[in-house]
N, C-alpha and C positions, 0 to 999 in steps of 0.2 A: 492499206495500215500507215499511217499516215509517218513519215517519218520528216524529222527534224535535217536541213543541210545545208551545208555552208557558201555561200554566195563570197567569192574572194576579187576583190576588182586591182588589176594592176597597173598603175598608174605611172609608169618608166612605159612598159611598153602596149596598154590599152588593154581590152576585151578586160574579161574575167574568167574565173575557176566557179566551178562547178562540183563540191564533192561531197561523199554522204560517209562522215567520219570515220565511221568506222569499217568501213567497207574501202579495201583497194582500188577504188575505181575512181574518176576525175574527166569530166568535160569542159572544153572551153568555147569561149564565142568572143564574136565581137559586142553583144547583146547579155544581159542575164539569162534571156530566152534562150537565145541560141546556147549556151554555156548547160543550161538545165536540160536540150534536145540532146547537147551532144554527152551528157550523163546519163541520161537513158539508153541510150543507146550502149554507151557503157557497163551498165549494169542487168545490161540483156544479156551480153560477154560475160559476164562475170554469171548470173546466176547459169548462162547457156554451161559454161565451164566445172560451176561449184555446186550448185545446183539453189534450191529454192533454201532448205533445212539451209544446208554452209550460212545463207545471206541472214533469215531472220536469227542464228546463233546468235550473229554479227552485231547485229543490231541493236545498242543501248541508248535509252533514252533520256538523257541525264535529268535533274531537275533544274530549274533553267529561275533562277533569282532578281529582282531588279534590288540594286544595293544604290545609297549614295555613296560617292565618291568624291572626293578632292583630290587629283593626282597631284598636282601642286605640291602638297602638304608633304604627302608621302615621301615629293622628290627630294624636300628639305624648303622647301621654295616658298 
């Protein structure tokens, strides 16, 4: 089952965090690949503890849209 994950960079500390928004598990690493690998290990632990049915029931695939949005206009500038 394909899932959407978030990759968050940390400009202050360096490195990356990877997370699956609907499941309380995350991974960290110096690179995106390391963070994803760590996330997979965290998810394996989650599945071992709570089971596949629980994980699948939490996953919600949002409907993503791309829109044109000028942030400076919204900020009053």
